[in-house]
Backbone as a printed PyTorch tensor [residue, N CA C, xyz], in Angstrom:
tensor([[[ 92.3460, 100.8980, 106.9300],
         [ 91.5540, 101.7110, 107.8070],
         [ 90.3570, 102.2230, 107.0110]],

        [[ 89.1880, 102.2420, 107.6410],
         [ 87.9900, 102.7150, 106.9540],
         [ 88.0000, 104.2340, 106.8770]],

        [[ 87.2790, 104.7470, 105.9010],
         [ 87.1940, 106.1810, 105.6690],
         [ 85.7240, 106.5640, 105.6420]],

        [[ 85.3260, 107.4880, 106.5110],
         [ 83.9410, 107.9610, 106.5390],
         [ 83.9250, 109.4120, 106.1010]],

        [[ 83.0110, 109.7090, 105.2040],
         [ 82.8890, 111.0870, 104.7400],
         [ 81.4290, 111.4090, 104.4950]],

        [[ 81.1230, 112.6910, 104.5400],
         [ 79.7760, 113.1690, 104.2400],
         [ 79.7890, 113.7210, 102.8270]],

        [[ 78.8540, 113.2610, 102.0040],
         [ 78.7600, 113.7880, 100.6450],
         [ 78.1350, 115.1760, 100.7000]],

        [[ 78.7950, 116.1890, 100.1550],
         [ 78.2310, 117.5360, 100.1990],
         [ 77.0460, 117.6570,  99.2330]],

        [[ 76.1610, 118.6330,  99.4530],
         [ 75.0050, 118.8040,  98.5690],
         [ 75.3980, 119.0230,  97.1070]],

        [[ 76.5520, 119.6620,  96.8630],
         [ 76.9650, 119.9090,  95.4730],
         [ 77.4370, 118.6450,  94.7560]],

        [[ 77.5930, 117.5220,  95.4720],
         [ 77.9720, 116.2580,  94.8320],
         [ 76.8140, 115.6740,  94.0290]],

        [[ 75.5910, 116.1070,  94.3340],
         [ 74.4090, 115.5730,  93.6660],
         [ 74.0920, 116.4050,  92.4330]],

        [[ 74.0150, 115.7580,  91.2830],
         [ 73.7300, 116.4130,  89.9950],
         [ 72.4590, 115.8060,  89.4100]],

        [[ 71.7620, 116.5520,  88.5600],
         [ 70.5850, 115.9740,  87.8960],
         [ 70.9850, 114.7590,  87.0510]],

        [[ 70.2070, 113.6990,  87.1550],
         [ 70.4680, 112.4690,  86.4010],
         [ 69.7200, 112.5110,  85.0770]],

        [[ 70.2510, 111.8810,  84.0250],
         [ 69.5950, 111.9100,  82.7120],
         [ 68.1820, 111.3220,  82.7220]],

        [[ 67.9350, 110.2970,  83.5210],
         [ 66.6220, 109.6510,  83.5500],
         [ 65.6810, 110.2490,  84.5860]],

        [[ 66.0410, 111.3660,  85.1690],
         [ 65.2570, 111.9650,  86.2420],
         [ 65.8870, 111.6810,  87.5870]],

        [[ 65.5890, 112.4770,  88.5700],
         [ 66.1820, 112.3350,  89.8890],
         [ 67.5710, 112.9410,  89.9180]],

        [[ 68.3810, 112.4910,  90.8520],
         [ 69.7470, 112.9980,  91.0020],
         [ 70.7180, 111.8390,  91.1230]],

        [[ 71.9940, 112.1350,  90.8960],
         [ 73.0400, 111.1180,  91.0070],
         [ 74.3010, 111.7670,  91.5500]],

        [[ 75.0650, 110.9930,  92.2900],
         [ 76.3610, 111.4300,  92.8140],
         [ 77.3860, 110.3550,  92.4870]],

        [[ 78.4940, 110.7720,  91.8730],
         [ 79.5450, 109.8200,  91.5440],
         [ 80.5460, 109.7850,  92.6940]],

        [[ 80.8860, 108.5750,  93.1370],
         [ 81.8400, 108.4000,  94.2330],
         [ 82.9090, 107.3980,  93.8050]],

        [[ 84.1150, 107.6050,  94.2770],
         [ 85.2090, 106.6950,  93.9640],
         [ 85.3450, 105.6740,  95.0700]],

        [[ 85.3120, 104.4220,  94.6840],
         [ 85.5000, 103.3270,  95.6420],
         [ 86.6790, 102.4620,  95.2010]],

        [[ 87.6980, 103.0940,  94.6330],
         [ 88.8660, 102.3940,  94.1330],
         [ 89.5570, 101.6460,  95.2600]],

        [[ 89.7550, 100.3530,  95.0950],
         [ 90.4230,  99.5290,  96.0890],
         [ 89.5750,  99.1940,  97.3040]],

        [[ 88.3000,  99.5490,  97.2800],
         [ 87.4320,  99.2980,  98.4350],
         [ 86.9610,  97.8510,  98.4250]],

        [[ 86.8360,  97.2880,  99.6060],
         [ 86.2930,  95.9480,  99.7500],
         [ 84.8230,  95.9790, 100.1050]],

        [[ 84.3680,  97.1010, 100.6580],
         [ 82.9690,  97.2340, 101.0390],
         [ 82.6010,  98.6850, 101.2240]],

        [[ 81.2980,  98.9260, 101.3030],
         [ 80.7990, 100.2890, 101.4700],
         [ 79.5290, 100.2410, 102.3050]],

        [[ 79.3420, 101.2750, 103.1150],
         [ 78.0980, 101.4480, 103.8690],
         [ 77.6780, 102.9030, 103.6910]],

        [[ 76.3870, 103.1130, 103.3950],
         [ 75.8710, 104.4550, 103.1560],
         [ 74.6320, 104.6480, 104.0270]],

        [[ 74.5790, 105.7750, 104.7330],
         [ 73.4150, 106.1450, 105.5370],
         [ 72.9500, 107.5120, 105.0540]],

        [[ 71.6830, 107.6040, 104.6210],
         [ 71.1430, 108.8610, 104.1050],
         [ 69.8340, 109.1780, 104.8210]],

        [[ 69.5740, 110.4600, 105.0230],
         [ 68.3140, 110.9080, 105.6160],
         [ 67.6920, 111.9530, 104.7000]],

        [[ 66.3790, 112.0550, 104.7990],
         [ 65.6840, 113.0900, 104.0430],
         [ 65.1010, 112.6240, 102.7270]],

        [[ 65.0290, 111.3430, 102.4870],
         [ 64.3930, 110.8360, 101.2650],
         [ 62.9640, 110.4270, 101.5930]],

        [[ 62.0350, 110.8590, 100.7500],
         [ 60.6330, 110.4810, 100.9490],
         [ 60.4390, 108.9970, 100.6450]],

        [[ 61.1160, 108.5020,  99.6140],
         [ 60.9820, 107.0960,  99.2100],
         [ 62.3760, 106.4670,  99.1310]],

        [[ 62.9060, 105.9630, 100.2670],
         [ 64.2670, 105.4140, 100.2480],
         [ 64.4250, 104.2170,  99.3240]],

        [[ 63.3540, 103.4720,  99.0710],
         [ 63.4520, 102.2870,  98.2200],
         [ 63.7710, 102.6520,  96.7750]],

        [[ 63.5540, 103.9120,  96.3750],
         [ 63.8450, 104.3330,  95.0030],
         [ 65.3230, 104.6790,  94.8240]],

        [[ 66.0890, 104.7570,  95.9090],
         [ 67.5200, 105.0640,  95.8210],
         [ 68.2990, 103.7750,  95.6490]],

        [[ 69.4630, 103.8840,  94.9670],
         [ 70.2860, 102.6930,  94.7410],
         [ 71.7280, 103.0890,  94.4600]],

        [[ 72.6000, 102.1280,  94.6140],
         [ 74.0170, 102.2920,  94.3070],
         [ 74.3160, 101.4420,  93.0830]],

        [[ 74.9440, 102.0390,  92.0880],
         [ 75.3400, 101.3170,  90.8810],
         [ 76.8490, 101.0620,  90.9510]],

        [[ 77.2580,  99.8570,  91.3710],
         [ 78.6910,  99.5650,  91.4580],
         [ 79.2670,  99.3460,  90.0640]],

        [[ 80.6020,  99.3980,  89.9180],
         [ 81.1970,  99.1730,  88.5980],
         [ 80.9850,  97.7420,  88.0950]],

        [[ 80.8240,  96.7980,  89.0080],
         [ 80.5780,  95.4070,  88.6170],
         [ 79.4150,  94.8760,  89.4400]],

        [[ 78.5260,  94.1570,  88.8000],
         [ 77.4090,  93.5690,  89.5200],
         [ 76.1170,  94.3580,  89.3420]],

        [[ 75.0890,  93.8690,  89.9960],
         [ 73.7540,  94.4500,  89.8760],
         [ 73.6130,  95.6820,  90.7690]],

        [[ 72.6580,  96.5730,  90.4440],
         [ 72.3930,  97.7270,  91.3130],
         [ 71.9920,  97.2570,  92.7110]],

        [[ 72.3970,  98.0210,  93.7240],
         [ 72.1230,  97.6680,  95.1140],
         [ 71.1120,  98.6510,  95.6890]],

        [[ 69.9390,  98.1790,  96.1180],
         [ 68.9160,  99.0910,  96.6420],
         [ 69.1830,  99.4720,  98.0960]],

        [[ 68.6860, 100.6220,  98.4780],
         [ 68.7340, 101.0630,  99.8640],
         [ 67.5650, 100.4440, 100.6140]],

        [[ 67.7320, 100.2530, 101.8930],
         [ 66.6590,  99.7410, 102.7460],
         [ 66.2240, 100.8660, 103.6830]],

        [[ 64.9230, 101.0170, 103.9360],
         [ 64.4700, 102.0380, 104.8840],
         [ 65.0020, 101.7180, 106.2790]],

        [[ 65.4370, 102.7560, 106.9870],
         [ 65.9440, 102.5890, 108.3360],
         [ 65.5790, 103.8450, 109.1190]],

        [[ 64.5770, 103.7270, 109.9730],
         [ 64.1110, 104.8870, 110.7340],
         [ 63.6020, 105.9580, 109.7970]],

        [[ 64.1720, 107.1480, 109.9050],
         [ 63.7850, 108.2510, 109.0290],
         [ 64.7590, 108.4010, 107.8700]],

        [[ 65.4980, 107.3690, 107.5880],
         [ 66.4770, 107.4390, 106.5100],
         [ 66.5370, 106.1530, 105.7240]],

        [[ 67.6630, 105.9560, 105.0840],
         [ 67.8880, 104.7660, 104.2700],
         [ 69.3090, 104.2830, 104.5110]],

        [[ 69.5020, 102.9840, 104.3760],
         [ 70.8000, 102.3880, 104.6630],
         [ 71.1360, 101.3730, 103.5920]],

        [[ 72.4250, 101.2980, 103.2750],
         [ 72.9130, 100.3080, 102.3260],
         [ 74.2850,  99.8540, 102.8090]],

        [[ 74.5300,  98.5720, 102.8070],
         [ 75.8520,  98.0140, 103.1140],
         [ 76.1050,  96.8930, 102.1290]],

        [[ 77.2900,  96.8860, 101.5400],
         [ 77.5840,  95.8750, 100.5270],
         [ 79.0720,  95.5770, 100.4810]],

        [[ 79.3820,  94.3520, 100.1290],
         [ 80.7430,  93.9420,  99.8160],
         [ 80.8820,  94.1120,  98.3110]],

        [[ 81.9250,  94.7890,  97.8810],
         [ 82.0960,  95.0890,  96.4600],
         [ 82.8800,  93.9970,  95.7590]],

        [[ 82.4830,  93.7230,  94.5310],
         [ 83.1910,  92.7570,  93.7010],
         [ 84.2990,  93.4780,  92.9540]],

        [[ 85.3350,  92.7640,  92.5940],
         [ 86.4060,  93.3540,  91.7980],
         [ 87.2290,  94.3400,  92.5990]],

        [[ 87.8120,  95.2880,  91.9100],
         [ 88.7110,  96.2600,  92.5260],
         [ 88.0390,  97.5850,  92.8520]],

        [[ 86.7300,  97.6400,  92.8560],
         [ 86.0510,  98.9060,  93.1260],
         [ 86.1000,  99.7900,  91.8950]],

        [[ 86.1620, 101.0630,  92.0710],
         [ 86.1810, 102.0060,  90.9550],
         [ 85.1760, 103.1000,  91.2170]],

        [[ 84.6770, 103.7060,  90.1440],
         [ 83.6850, 104.7690,  90.2910],
         [ 82.2890, 104.1660,  90.3490]],

        [[ 81.5450, 104.5560,  91.3650],
         [ 80.1670, 104.0970,  91.5550],
         [ 79.2450, 105.3050,  91.4470]],

        [[ 77.9870, 105.0180,  91.2520],
         [ 76.9930, 106.0680,  91.1280],
         [ 75.8910, 105.8320,  92.1480]],

        [[ 75.5900, 106.8540,  92.9400],
         [ 74.4460, 106.8230,  93.8410],
         [ 73.3030, 107.5200,  93.1210]],

        [[ 72.1800, 106.8550,  92.9840],
         [ 71.0040, 107.4440,  92.3310],
         [ 69.8700, 107.5420,  93.3350]],

        [[ 69.1140, 108.6430,  93.2600],
         [ 67.9850, 108.8640,  94.1650],
         [ 66.9770, 109.7840,  93.4900]],

        [[ 65.7250, 109.7720,  93.9590],
         [ 64.7260, 110.6700,  93.3800],
         [ 65.0230, 112.1450,  93.6790]],

        [[ 65.6650, 112.4170,  94.8240],
         [ 65.9960, 113.7880,  95.2200],
         [ 67.2540, 113.7400,  96.0860]],

        [[ 67.9740, 114.8740,  96.2070],
         [ 69.1560, 114.8650,  97.0760],
         [ 68.7470, 114.6070,  98.5260]],

        [[ 69.5400, 113.8440,  99.2680],
         [ 69.2210, 113.6100, 100.6820],
         [ 69.5770, 114.8390, 101.5120]],

        [[ 68.9810, 114.9380, 102.6740],
         [ 69.3440, 116.0180, 103.5890],
         [ 70.7730, 115.8030, 104.0890]],

        [[ 71.1280, 114.5380, 104.3210],
         [ 72.4830, 114.1980, 104.7600],
         [ 72.8190, 112.8010, 104.2550]],

        [[ 74.0300, 112.6430, 103.7640],
         [ 74.4660, 111.3380, 103.2560],
         [ 75.8920, 111.0890, 103.7290]],

        [[ 76.0490, 110.0530, 104.5620],
         [ 77.3710, 109.6650, 105.0760],
         [ 77.7500, 108.3210, 104.4760]],

        [[ 78.9880, 108.2390, 104.0410],
         [ 79.4770, 107.0310, 103.3870],
         [ 80.7320, 106.5580, 104.0920]],

        [[ 80.7850, 105.2670, 104.3950],
         [ 81.9760, 104.6460, 104.9720],
         [ 82.5110, 103.6450, 103.9660]],

        [[ 83.7590, 103.8160, 103.6020],
         [ 84.4200, 102.9260, 102.6500],
         [ 85.3760, 102.0450, 103.4310]],

        [[ 85.2120, 100.7410, 103.2690],
         [ 86.0670,  99.7640, 103.9560],
         [ 87.1040,  99.2450, 102.9720]],

        [[ 88.3660,  99.2320, 103.3580],
         [ 89.3990,  98.7700, 102.4320],
         [ 89.3120,  97.2700, 102.1980]],

        [[ 89.8770,  96.8630, 101.1030],
         [ 89.9780,  95.4290, 100.8050],
         [ 90.9830,  94.8350, 101.7900]],

        [[ 90.6720,  93.6980, 102.4030],
         [ 91.6110,  93.1120, 103.3740],
         [ 92.9730,  92.8520, 102.7360]],

        [[ 94.0170,  93.2320, 103.4530],
         [ 95.3880,  93.0260, 102.9770],
         [ 96.3030,  92.8980, 104.1920]],

        [[ 97.4510,  92.3220, 103.9750],
         [ 98.4290,  92.1730, 105.0480],
         [ 98.9970,  93.5380, 105.4000]],

        [[ 99.1930,  93.7790, 106.6670],
         [ 99.7520,  95.0420, 107.1500],
         [101.2000,  94.8300, 107.5480]],

        [[102.1030,  95.5400, 106.8890],
         [103.5260,  95.3690, 107.2040],
         [103.8540,  95.9000, 108.5990]],

        [[103.1530,  96.9380, 109.0560],
         [103.4390,  97.4730, 110.3920],
         [102.8810,  96.5720, 111.4850]],

        [[101.6820,  96.0110, 111.2820],
         [101.1330,  95.1140, 112.2910],
         [101.8520,  93.7690, 112.3140]],

        [[102.4630,  93.3940, 111.1970],
         [103.1860,  92.1250, 111.1440],
         [104.3630,  92.1200, 112.1200]],

        [[104.9030,  93.3050, 112.4250],
         [106.0130,  93.3750, 113.3670],
         [105.5870,  92.9790, 114.7760]],

        [[104.2980,  93.1660, 115.0890],
         [103.8000,  92.8410, 116.4150],
         [103.2660,  91.4150, 116.5070]],

        [[103.0570,  90.7750, 115.3690],
         [102.4700,  89.4380, 115.3510],
         [103.5160,  88.3940, 115.7380]],

        [[103.0650,  87.3010, 116.3130],
         [104.0100,  86.2160, 116.6030],
         [104.6500,  85.7030, 115.3180]],

        [[105.8350,  85.1510, 115.4410],
         [106.5740,  84.6720, 114.2720],
         [105.7590,  83.6620, 113.4680]],

        [[104.9480,  82.8660, 114.1330],
         [104.1570,  81.8550, 113.4320],
         [103.1280,  82.4870, 112.5140]],

        [[102.6660,  83.6990, 112.8330],
         [101.6990,  84.3690, 111.9780],
         [102.3690,  85.1730, 110.8750]],

        [[103.5910,  85.6420, 111.1180],
         [104.2850,  86.4410, 110.1100],
         [104.7640,  85.5910, 108.9560]],

        [[105.1680,  84.3760, 109.2440],
         [105.7220,  83.5200, 108.2120],
         [104.7800,  82.3440, 108.0090]],

        [[104.1890,  82.2220, 106.8120],
         [103.2670,  81.1020, 106.6080],
         [103.9980,  79.7650, 106.7150]],

        [[103.2940,  78.7460, 107.1650],
         [103.9530,  77.4420, 107.3120],
         [104.3400,  76.8650, 105.9550]],

        [[105.4010,  76.1120, 105.9720],
         [105.8080,  75.4410, 104.7430],
         [104.8120,  74.3300, 104.4580]],

        [[104.3560,  74.2770, 103.2590],
         [103.4250,  73.2220, 102.8750],
         [104.1880,  72.1570, 102.0900]],

        [[105.2410,  71.6750, 102.6890],
         [106.0460,  70.6630, 102.0140],
         [105.3990,  69.3000, 102.2080]],

        [[105.7670,  68.4110, 101.3760],
         [105.2780,  67.0470, 101.5030],
         [106.2090,  66.2670, 102.4160]],

        [[106.5690,  66.8880, 103.5530],
         [107.5380,  66.2550, 104.4310],
         [107.0110,  64.9210, 104.9490]],

        [[107.9190,  64.0480, 105.2030],
         [107.5830,  62.7400, 105.7300],
         [107.3350,  62.8810, 107.2280]],

        [[106.1550,  62.4630, 107.6750],
         [105.7920,  62.5940, 109.0900],
         [106.7250,  61.7730, 109.9740]],

        [[107.1430,  60.6240, 109.5040],
         [108.0430,  59.7830, 110.2950],
         [109.4060,  60.4620, 110.4580]],

        [[109.8840,  61.1230, 109.3950],
         [111.1780,  61.8250, 109.4620],
         [111.0860,  62.9960, 110.4410]],

        [[109.9630,  63.7260, 110.4130],
         [109.7740,  64.8500, 111.3380],
         [109.6830,  64.3450, 112.7780]],

        [[109.0130,  63.2170, 112.9780],
         [108.9220,  62.6360, 114.3260],
         [110.3050,  62.2340, 114.8260]],

        [[111.1490,  61.7370, 113.9270],
         [112.5200,  61.3700, 114.3160],
         [113.3140,  62.6140, 114.7040]],

        [[113.1080,  63.7320, 113.9870],
         [113.7820,  64.9870, 114.3530],
         [113.3360,  65.4560, 115.7380]],

        [[112.0550,  65.2840, 116.0430],
         [111.5370,  65.6900, 117.3560],
         [112.1630,  64.8370, 118.4510]],

        [[112.2350,  63.5470, 118.2290],
         [112.8290,  62.6460, 119.2190],
         [114.3030,  62.9870, 119.4390]],

        [[115.0150,  63.2780, 118.3470],
         [116.4400,  63.6340, 118.4680],
         [116.6010,  64.9630, 119.2110]],

        [[115.7500,  65.9380, 118.9240],
         [115.8340,  67.2360, 119.6070],
         [115.5520,  67.0870, 121.0940]],

        [[114.5880,  66.2400, 121.4520],
         [114.2880,  66.0220, 122.8680],
         [115.4450,  65.3220, 123.5750]],

        [[116.0850,  64.3670, 122.8830],
         [117.2150,  63.6490, 123.4850],
         [118.3820,  64.6060, 123.7480]],

        [[118.5320,  65.6350, 122.9030],
         [119.6050,  66.6200, 123.0650],
         [119.2050,  67.7530, 123.9980]],

        [[117.9670,  67.7310, 124.4950],
         [117.5010,  68.7770, 125.4000],
         [117.1010,  70.0650, 124.6980]],

        [[116.8630,  70.0130, 123.4130],
         [116.4690,  71.1970, 122.6520],
         [114.9460,  71.2270, 122.5120]],

        [[114.2810,  71.6690, 123.5630],
         [112.8170,  71.6960, 123.5980],
         [112.2370,  72.6290, 122.5410]],

        [[112.8650,  73.7970, 122.3330],
         [112.3770,  74.7560, 121.3380],
         [112.3430,  74.1360, 119.9420]],

        [[113.4030,  73.4310, 119.5750],
         [113.4730,  72.8000, 118.2550],
         [112.4100,  71.7160, 118.1170]],

        [[112.1940,  70.9620, 119.1860],
         [111.1730,  69.9120, 119.1430],
         [109.7810,  70.5060, 118.9970]],

        [[109.5210,  71.5900, 119.7180],
         [108.2070,  72.2330, 119.6230],
         [107.9780,  72.8410, 118.2430]],

        [[109.0250,  73.4290, 117.6530],
         [108.8950,  74.0080, 116.3090],
         [108.6060,  72.9120, 115.2810]],

        [[109.3110,  71.7970, 115.3900],
         [109.0700,  70.6920, 114.4630],
         [107.6740,  70.1030, 114.6630]],

        [[107.2240,  70.0460, 115.9120],
         [105.8810,  69.5170, 116.1870],
         [104.8040,  70.4410, 115.6290]],

        [[105.0220,  71.7520, 115.7210],
         [104.0400,  72.6970, 115.1730],
         [103.9220,  72.5310, 113.6670]],

        [[105.0620,  72.3910, 113.0070],
         [105.0370,  72.1910, 111.5550],
         [104.3650,  70.8610, 111.2080]],

        [[104.6300,  69.8560, 111.9970],
         [104.0280,  68.5450, 111.7610],
         [102.5160,  68.5920, 111.9780]],

        [[102.0730,  69.3280, 112.9920],
         [100.6340,  69.4660, 113.2300],
         [ 99.9350,  70.1970, 112.0790]],

        [[100.6500,  71.1140, 111.4400],
         [100.0610,  71.8410, 110.3130],
         [100.0070,  71.0140, 109.0420]],

        [[101.0160,  70.1830, 108.8130],
         [101.0860,  69.4670, 107.5340],
         [100.5470,  68.0430, 107.5850]],

        [[100.6050,  67.3980, 108.7470],
         [100.1780,  65.9890, 108.8180],
         [ 99.5490,  65.7030, 110.1690]],

        [[ 98.5160,  66.4360, 110.4990],
         [ 97.8900,  66.3500, 111.8270],
         [ 97.3940,  64.9420, 112.1470]],

        [[ 96.8040,  64.2660, 111.2010],
         [ 96.1680,  62.9780, 111.4600],
         [ 97.1050,  61.7740, 111.3070]],

        [[ 98.3400,  62.0150, 110.9520],
         [ 99.2720,  60.9000, 110.7540],
         [ 99.6180,  60.2510, 112.1020]],

        [[ 99.7660,  58.9280, 112.1140],
         [100.1440,  58.2520, 113.3570],
         [101.4890,  58.7470, 113.9030]],

        [[102.4160,  59.1080, 113.0120],
         [103.7230,  59.6050, 113.4590],
         [103.5630,  60.9280, 114.2080]],

        [[102.5650,  61.7320, 113.8240],
         [102.3180,  62.9990, 114.5250],
         [101.8540,  62.7250, 115.9450]],

        [[100.9550,  61.7820, 116.0890],
         [100.4680,  61.4280, 117.4290],
         [101.6140,  60.9100, 118.3020]],

        [[102.4880,  60.1140, 117.7170],
         [103.6300,  59.5820, 118.4670],
         [104.5850,  60.7090, 118.8780]],

        [[104.7970,  61.6740, 117.9800],
         [105.6900,  62.7960, 118.2800],
         [105.1100,  63.6590, 119.3930]],

        [[103.8260,  63.9190, 119.3480],
         [103.1800,  64.7120, 120.3900],
         [103.2570,  63.9700, 121.7230]],

        [[103.0270,  62.6700, 121.6970],
         [103.1290,  61.8720, 122.9300],
         [104.5520,  61.9080, 123.4770]],

        [[105.5520,  61.8970, 122.5840],
         [106.9430,  61.9620, 123.0360],
         [107.2300,  63.2960, 123.7220]],

        [[106.6980,  64.3890, 123.1680],
         [106.9080,  65.7100, 123.7900],
         [106.2270,  65.7620, 125.1520]],

        [[104.9960,  65.2860, 125.2350],
         [104.2770,  65.3130, 126.5150],
         [104.9650,  64.4330, 127.5580]],

        [[105.4890,  63.2830, 127.1450],
         [106.2310,  62.4090, 128.0540],
         [107.5060,  63.1000, 128.5300]],

        [[108.2060,  63.7360, 127.6100],
         [109.4270,  64.4690, 127.9670],
         [109.1150,  65.5630, 128.9860]],

        [[108.0320,  66.3050, 128.7780],
         [107.6540,  67.3690, 129.7080],
         [107.2840,  66.8020, 131.0790]],

        [[106.6750,  65.6170, 131.0970],
         [106.3130,  64.9950, 132.3750],
         [107.5660,  64.5440, 133.1400]],

        [[108.5820,  64.0830, 132.4160],
         [109.8160,  63.6360, 133.0610],
         [110.7300,  64.7940, 133.4540]],

        [[110.5440,  65.9510, 132.8330],
         [111.3790,  67.1290, 133.1120],
         [110.4500,  68.3100, 133.4200]],

        [[109.8440,  68.3120, 134.6090],
         [108.8300,  69.3280, 134.9080],
         [109.3640,  70.7490, 134.9930]],

        [[110.6660,  70.9290, 135.1940],
         [111.2090,  72.2840, 135.3010],
         [111.7150,  72.8300, 133.9590]],

        [[111.7690,  71.9940, 132.9500],
         [112.2180,  72.4400, 131.6370],
         [111.0040,  72.9550, 130.8680]],

        [[110.9070,  74.2580, 130.7550],
         [109.7450,  74.8750, 130.1110],
         [110.2020,  75.8390, 129.0340]],

        [[109.2460,  76.2700, 128.2320],
         [109.5360,  77.1740, 127.1270],
         [108.3380,  78.0850, 126.9000]],

        [[108.5680,  79.3230, 126.4560],
         [107.4340,  80.1930, 126.1110],
         [106.6020,  79.6350, 124.9570]],

        [[107.1840,  78.7430, 124.1620],
         [106.4710,  78.1670, 123.0260],
         [105.4510,  77.1090, 123.4420]],

        [[105.4410,  76.7270, 124.7210],
         [104.4910,  75.7010, 125.1720],
         [103.0450,  76.1560, 125.0180]],

        [[102.7830,  77.4380, 125.2230],
         [101.4180,  77.9460, 125.0560],
         [100.9340,  77.7690, 123.6370]],

        [[101.7940,  78.0860, 122.6760],
         [101.4290,  77.9050, 121.2690],
         [101.2720,  76.4240, 120.9300]],

        [[102.1100,  75.5810, 121.5450],
         [102.0150,  74.1420, 121.3110],
         [100.6660,  73.6080, 121.7950]],

        [[100.2690,  73.9960, 122.9940],
         [ 98.9660,  73.5670, 123.5270],
         [ 97.8310,  74.1050, 122.6610]],

        [[ 97.9360,  75.3590, 122.2090],
         [ 96.9050,  75.9180, 121.3330],
         [ 96.8230,  75.1570, 120.0250]],

        [[ 97.9740,  74.7560, 119.4910],
         [ 97.9800,  73.9790, 118.2360],
         [ 97.3370,  72.6200, 118.4470]],

        [[ 97.5620,  72.0190, 119.6300],
         [ 96.9460,  70.7310, 119.9260],
         [ 95.4220,  70.8610, 120.0330]],

        [[ 94.9700,  71.9630, 120.5980],
         [ 93.5300,  72.1590, 120.8210],
         [ 92.8040,  72.6380, 119.5720]],

        [[ 93.5480,  73.1320, 118.6020],
         [ 92.9430,  73.6850, 117.3880],
         [ 92.2700,  72.5750, 116.6010]],

        [[ 91.0010,  72.7960, 116.2860],
         [ 90.2580,  71.7970, 115.5060],
         [ 90.7150,  71.8550, 114.0600]],

        [[ 90.8490,  70.7140, 113.3940],
         [ 91.2760,  70.7000, 111.9970],
         [ 90.2130,  71.2700, 111.0940]]])
């Protein structure tokens, strides 16, 4: 979740080379956006990240704006300006990471990454054919999804998909909630 805060006037201290500076912590941040007003020369303001080159502010209306993706793990950064701004708002964006709470709401296919095994496409196609013969549509669709992820262009994959579509045409009342995901996987561009 992003965090927006206003830097108070006391955060700005005289800088050794002239002007003012404010130290801000961006530990674990993936990005930062800063909006400041009240600078006569916004181009003279900049952000000094812990890694990489200084980032200049761009004039925006009666203020200045900066947005950047941070390299590394963040850390302490320094905002430098010729004078303290009248108002300075900073939004810190977290580094993208998996959310354990949102994973509970995600479909099973998104929670568990696909196996990247060197499975034999012909063997997987045989499992699909056997599952369809036994009337286990869910198992056939699961095997087809894995096959589409690992060997989409293999001729055995095309044959397995054709077998599932033929089975569905011959058994129009046999349906599964997984059919939507199957169709989406078929439509997904490689």
